[in-house]
Biotite code that builds the C-alpha atoms (Angstrom):
import biotite.structure as struc

atoms = struc.array([
    struc.Atom([-31.416, -106.891, -107.432], chain_id="A", res_id=1, res_name="MET", atom_name="CA", element="C"),
    struc.Atom([-28.581, -106.544, -110.007], chain_id="A", res_id=2, res_name="ARG", atom_name="CA", element="C"),
    struc.Atom([-25.721, -109.277, -109.364], chain_id="A", res_id=3, res_name="GLN", atom_name="CA", element="C"),
    struc.Atom([-22.539, -108.185, -108.555], chain_id="A", res_id=4, res_name="ILE", atom_name="CA", element="C"),
    struc.Atom([-21.202, -111.039, -107.528], chain_id="A", res_id=5, res_name="SER", atom_name="CA", element="C"),
    struc.Atom([-22.489, -114.077, -105.861], chain_id="A", res_id=6, res_name="ASN", atom_name="CA", element="C"),
    struc.Atom([-20.912, -113.081, -102.372], chain_id="A", res_id=7, res_name="THR", atom_name="CA", element="C"),
    struc.Atom([-21.961, -109.270, -102.623], chain_id="A", res_id=8, res_name="ARG", atom_name="CA", element="C"),
    struc.Atom([-25.325, -110.097, -103.645], chain_id="A", res_id=9, res_name="SER", atom_name="CA", element="C"),
    struc.Atom([-26.237, -112.863, -101.024], chain_id="A", res_id=10, res_name="ARG", atom_name="CA", element="C"),
    struc.Atom([-24.517, -109.116, -98.362], chain_id="A", res_id=11, res_name="SER", atom_name="CA", element="C"),
    struc.Atom([-27.637, -107.040, -100.537], chain_id="A", res_id=12, res_name="ILE", atom_name="CA", element="C"),
    struc.Atom([-30.204, -109.215, -99.832], chain_id="A", res_id=13, res_name="LYS", atom_name="CA", element="C"),
    struc.Atom([-29.422, -109.538, -96.346], chain_id="A", res_id=14, res_name="GLU", atom_name="CA", element="C"),
    struc.Atom([-29.738, -105.952, -95.864], chain_id="A", res_id=15, res_name="THR", atom_name="CA", element="C"),
    struc.Atom([-32.954, -105.999, -97.252], chain_id="A", res_id=16, res_name="ASN", atom_name="CA", element="C"),
    struc.Atom([-34.416, -108.652, -95.682], chain_id="A", res_id=17, res_name="MET", atom_name="CA", element="C"),
    struc.Atom([-33.383, -107.102, -91.895], chain_id="A", res_id=18, res_name="ALA", atom_name="CA", element="C"),
    struc.Atom([-36.494, -107.161, -90.185], chain_id="A", res_id=19, res_name="GLU", atom_name="CA", element="C"),
    struc.Atom([-36.699, -105.061, -87.391], chain_id="A", res_id=20, res_name="ARG", atom_name="CA", element="C"),
    struc.Atom([-37.498, -106.299, -84.066], chain_id="A", res_id=21, res_name="LEU", atom_name="CA", element="C"),
    struc.Atom([-40.518, -105.948, -81.746], chain_id="A", res_id=22, res_name="SER", atom_name="CA", element="C"),
    struc.Atom([-40.032, -103.381, -79.078], chain_id="A", res_id=23, res_name="GLU", atom_name="CA", element="C"),
    struc.Atom([-39.643, -106.141, -77.086], chain_id="A", res_id=24, res_name="ASP", atom_name="CA", element="C"),
    struc.Atom([-36.975, -108.268, -78.861], chain_id="A", res_id=25, res_name="ALA", atom_name="CA", element="C"),
    struc.Atom([-35.233, -104.327, -78.952], chain_id="A", res_id=26, res_name="ARG", atom_name="CA", element="C"),
    struc.Atom([-35.833, -103.562, -75.219], chain_id="A", res_id=27, res_name="LYS", atom_name="CA", element="C"),
    struc.Atom([-34.302, -106.446, -74.003], chain_id="A", res_id=28, res_name="ALA", atom_name="CA", element="C"),
    struc.Atom([-31.187, -106.634, -76.118], chain_id="A", res_id=29, res_name="ALA", atom_name="CA", element="C"),
    struc.Atom([-30.557, -103.243, -75.283], chain_id="A", res_id=30, res_name="VAL", atom_name="CA", element="C"),
    struc.Atom([-30.605, -104.414, -72.305], chain_id="A", res_id=31, res_name="LYS", atom_name="CA", element="C"),
    struc.Atom([-28.550, -106.775, -72.352], chain_id="A", res_id=32, res_name="ALA", atom_name="CA", element="C"),
    struc.Atom([-25.901, -104.193, -73.972], chain_id="A", res_id=33, res_name="LEU", atom_name="CA", element="C"),
    struc.Atom([-23.456, -102.631, -71.599], chain_id="A", res_id=34, res_name="SER", atom_name="CA", element="C"),
    struc.Atom([-23.926, -98.476, -72.337], chain_id="A", res_id=35, res_name="GLY", atom_name="CA", element="C"),
    struc.Atom([-26.318, -98.217, -74.792], chain_id="A", res_id=36, res_name="TRP", atom_name="CA", element="C"),
    struc.Atom([-29.978, -97.627, -74.178], chain_id="A", res_id=37, res_name="SER", atom_name="CA", element="C"),
    struc.Atom([-32.615, -96.137, -76.915], chain_id="A", res_id=38, res_name="GLU", atom_name="CA", element="C"),
    struc.Atom([-33.427, -92.648, -78.801], chain_id="A", res_id=39, res_name="VAL", atom_name="CA", element="C"),
    struc.Atom([-35.549, -91.011, -77.689], chain_id="A", res_id=40, res_name="ALA", atom_name="CA", element="C"),
    struc.Atom([-38.057, -90.049, -80.156], chain_id="A", res_id=41, res_name="GLY", atom_name="CA", element="C"),
    struc.Atom([-37.191, -92.552, -83.145], chain_id="A", res_id=42, res_name="ARG", atom_name="CA", element="C"),
    struc.Atom([-36.588, -96.184, -83.094], chain_id="A", res_id=43, res_name="GLU", atom_name="CA", element="C"),
    struc.Atom([-32.813, -96.002, -82.704], chain_id="A", res_id=44, res_name="ALA", atom_name="CA", element="C"),
    struc.Atom([-30.160, -96.656, -79.967], chain_id="A", res_id=45, res_name="ILE", atom_name="CA", element="C"),
    struc.Atom([-27.233, -95.057, -79.038], chain_id="A", res_id=46, res_name="ALA", atom_name="CA", element="C"),
    struc.Atom([-23.999, -94.821, -77.441], chain_id="A", res_id=47, res_name="ARG", atom_name="CA", element="C"),
    struc.Atom([-21.211, -92.424, -76.025], chain_id="A", res_id=48, res_name="VAL", atom_name="CA", element="C"),
    struc.Atom([-17.943, -93.593, -75.992], chain_id="A", res_id=49, res_name="PHE", atom_name="CA", element="C"),
    struc.Atom([-15.077, -91.675, -74.280], chain_id="A", res_id=50, res_name="THR", atom_name="CA", element="C"),
    struc.Atom([-11.169, -92.487, -74.779], chain_id="A", res_id=51, res_name="PHE", atom_name="CA", element="C"),
    struc.Atom([-8.308, -91.246, -72.887], chain_id="A", res_id=52, res_name="ARG", atom_name="CA", element="C"),
    struc.Atom([-7.802, -89.164, -76.036], chain_id="A", res_id=53, res_name="ASP", atom_name="CA", element="C"),
    struc.Atom([-7.997, -88.310, -79.845], chain_id="A", res_id=54, res_name="PHE", atom_name="CA", element="C"),
    struc.Atom([-5.169, -90.352, -80.622], chain_id="A", res_id=55, res_name="ASN", atom_name="CA", element="C"),
    struc.Atom([-7.963, -93.747, -79.172], chain_id="A", res_id=56, res_name="GLU", atom_name="CA", element="C"),
    struc.Atom([-10.934, -92.469, -80.209], chain_id="A", res_id=57, res_name="ALA", atom_name="CA", element="C"),
    struc.Atom([-9.874, -92.571, -83.850], chain_id="A", res_id=58, res_name="PHE", atom_name="CA", element="C"),
    struc.Atom([-8.003, -95.992, -84.010], chain_id="A", res_id=59, res_name="GLY", atom_name="CA", element="C"),
    struc.Atom([-11.583, -96.765, -82.439], chain_id="A", res_id=60, res_name="PHE", atom_name="CA", element="C"),
    struc.Atom([-13.519, -95.411, -84.958], chain_id="A", res_id=61, res_name="MET", atom_name="CA", element="C"),
    struc.Atom([-11.116, -97.115, -87.878], chain_id="A", res_id=62, res_name="ALA", atom_name="CA", element="C"),
    struc.Atom([-11.599, -101.015, -85.935], chain_id="A", res_id=63, res_name="ARG", atom_name="CA", element="C"),
    struc.Atom([-15.148, -100.226, -86.376], chain_id="A", res_id=64, res_name="VAL", atom_name="CA", element="C"),
    struc.Atom([-15.415, -98.478, -89.970], chain_id="A", res_id=65, res_name="ALA", atom_name="CA", element="C"),
    struc.Atom([-13.786, -102.052, -90.795], chain_id="A", res_id=66, res_name="LEU", atom_name="CA", element="C"),
    struc.Atom([-15.972, -104.043, -89.095], chain_id="A", res_id=67, res_name="VAL", atom_name="CA", element="C"),
    struc.Atom([-19.048, -101.862, -91.020], chain_id="A", res_id=68, res_name="ALA", atom_name="CA", element="C"),
    struc.Atom([-17.789, -101.601, -94.310], chain_id="A", res_id=69, res_name="GLU", atom_name="CA", element="C"),
    struc.Atom([-17.456, -105.710, -94.276], chain_id="A", res_id=70, res_name="LYS", atom_name="CA", element="C"),
    struc.Atom([-21.156, -106.235, -93.048], chain_id="A", res_id=71, res_name="ASN", atom_name="CA", element="C"),
    struc.Atom([-22.295, -103.200, -95.215], chain_id="A", res_id=72, res_name="ASP", atom_name="CA", element="C"),
    struc.Atom([-23.877, -101.919, -92.176], chain_id="A", res_id=73, res_name="HIS", atom_name="CA", element="C"),
    struc.Atom([-22.387, -98.341, -91.664], chain_id="A", res_id=74, res_name="HIS", atom_name="CA", element="C"),
    struc.Atom([-22.771, -96.247, -88.428], chain_id="A", res_id=75, res_name="PRO", atom_name="CA", element="C"),
    struc.Atom([-24.082, -93.347, -87.229], chain_id="A", res_id=76, res_name="GLU", atom_name="CA", element="C"),
    struc.Atom([-21.286, -90.881, -85.600], chain_id="A", res_id=77, res_name="TRP", atom_name="CA", element="C"),
    struc.Atom([-20.305, -88.278, -84.467], chain_id="A", res_id=78, res_name="ARG", atom_name="CA", element="C"),
    struc.Atom([-16.152, -87.781, -82.832], chain_id="A", res_id=79, res_name="ASN", atom_name="CA", element="C"),
    struc.Atom([-14.890, -84.351, -80.849], chain_id="A", res_id=80, res_name="VAL", atom_name="CA", element="C"),
    struc.Atom([-12.157, -85.577, -79.186], chain_id="A", res_id=81, res_name="TYR", atom_name="CA", element="C"),
    struc.Atom([-12.024, -88.105, -77.080], chain_id="A", res_id=82, res_name="LYS", atom_name="CA", element="C"),
    struc.Atom([-15.447, -89.119, -77.455], chain_id="A", res_id=83, res_name="THR", atom_name="CA", element="C"),
    struc.Atom([-16.939, -90.778, -80.523], chain_id="A", res_id=84, res_name="VAL", atom_name="CA", element="C"),
    struc.Atom([-21.587, -90.790, -80.230], chain_id="A", res_id=85, res_name="GLU", atom_name="CA", element="C"),
    struc.Atom([-23.151, -93.644, -81.721], chain_id="A", res_id=86, res_name="VAL", atom_name="CA", element="C"),
    struc.Atom([-26.209, -94.060, -83.005], chain_id="A", res_id=87, res_name="VAL", atom_name="CA", element="C"),
    struc.Atom([-27.806, -96.951, -84.559], chain_id="A", res_id=88, res_name="LEU", atom_name="CA", element="C"),
    struc.Atom([-30.657, -97.933, -87.494], chain_id="A", res_id=89, res_name="ALA", atom_name="CA", element="C"),
    struc.Atom([-31.602, -99.541, -90.057], chain_id="A", res_id=90, res_name="THR", atom_name="CA", element="C"),
    struc.Atom([-33.080, -97.409, -92.254], chain_id="A", res_id=91, res_name="HIS", atom_name="CA", element="C"),
    struc.Atom([-34.558, -99.845, -94.126], chain_id="A", res_id=92, res_name="ASP", atom_name="CA", element="C"),
    struc.Atom([-36.535, -101.604, -91.238], chain_id="A", res_id=93, res_name="ALA", atom_name="CA", element="C"),
    struc.Atom([-37.358, -98.450, -90.536], chain_id="A", res_id=94, res_name="GLY", atom_name="CA", element="C"),
    struc.Atom([-36.198, -99.375, -86.893], chain_id="A", res_id=95, res_name="GLY", atom_name="CA", element="C"),
    struc.Atom([-33.188, -101.663, -85.081], chain_id="A", res_id=96, res_name="VAL", atom_name="CA", element="C"),
    struc.Atom([-32.392, -105.123, -86.253], chain_id="A", res_id=97, res_name="THR", atom_name="CA", element="C"),
    struc.Atom([-30.479, -107.664, -85.352], chain_id="A", res_id=98, res_name="GLU", atom_name="CA", element="C"),
    struc.Atom([-27.696, -106.082, -87.318], chain_id="A", res_id=99, res_name="ARG", atom_name="CA", element="C"),
    struc.Atom([-27.312, -102.744, -85.394], chain_id="A", res_id=100, res_name="ASP", atom_name="CA", element="C"),
    struc.Atom([-27.379, -105.446, -82.173], chain_id="A", res_id=101, res_name="ILE", atom_name="CA", element="C"),
    struc.Atom([-24.454, -107.207, -83.602], chain_id="A", res_id=102, res_name="ARG", atom_name="CA", element="C"),
    struc.Atom([-21.931, -103.348, -84.827], chain_id="A", res_id=103, res_name="LEU", atom_name="CA", element="C"),
    struc.Atom([-23.618, -102.522, -80.816], chain_id="A", res_id=104, res_name="ALA", atom_name="CA", element="C"),
    struc.Atom([-21.726, -105.934, -79.554], chain_id="A", res_id=105, res_name="GLU", atom_name="CA", element="C"),
    struc.Atom([-18.744, -105.696, -82.115], chain_id="A", res_id=106, res_name="ALA", atom_name="CA", element="C"),
    struc.Atom([-18.310, -101.549, -80.647], chain_id="A", res_id=107, res_name="MET", atom_name="CA", element="C"),
    struc.Atom([-18.009, -102.813, -77.321], chain_id="A", res_id=108, res_name="ASN", atom_name="CA", element="C"),
    struc.Atom([-15.729, -105.204, -77.731], chain_id="A", res_id=109, res_name="ALA", atom_name="CA", element="C"),
    struc.Atom([-13.111, -103.035, -79.357], chain_id="A", res_id=110, res_name="ILE", atom_name="CA", element="C"),
    struc.Atom([-13.954, -100.125, -76.915], chain_id="A", res_id=111, res_name="ALA", atom_name="CA", element="C"),
    struc.Atom([-13.173, -103.240, -74.343], chain_id="A", res_id=112, res_name="ARG", atom_name="CA", element="C"),
    struc.Atom([-9.758, -103.190, -76.388], chain_id="A", res_id=113, res_name="GLN", atom_name="CA", element="C"),
    struc.Atom([-8.946, -99.426, -75.610], chain_id="A", res_id=114, res_name="PHE", atom_name="CA", element="C"),
    struc.Atom([-10.168, -100.202, -71.937], chain_id="A", res_id=115, res_name="GLY", atom_name="CA", element="C"),
    struc.Atom([-13.073, -98.380, -72.301], chain_id="A", res_id=116, res_name="VAL", atom_name="CA", element="C"),
    struc.Atom([-16.256, -100.472, -70.559], chain_id="A", res_id=117, res_name="ALA", atom_name="CA", element="C"),
])
């Protein structure tokens, strides 16, 4: 692995070392995440967030983008007017990892700031 900087290389190492959660751990984690569910036919988790309008939906995405970039872990998502559809999986690990669960928790916390439970 090439060295970018101590902080950046640590982040890259952590990304490469993310371990896929066991089926039981994944199911327990999803159960504890309000609004999230497993994706049929794929080892991933998903949620649809619905806001009052496009401005709130886009504001949510902007805030999540900052968290995602800081953690070098990016969601698959889609926005149509006031809804944001999200799918989380760690591609390098071939499924859901603790990084996905942490990002889902952060997304739920950010959504709550907009009054979305």
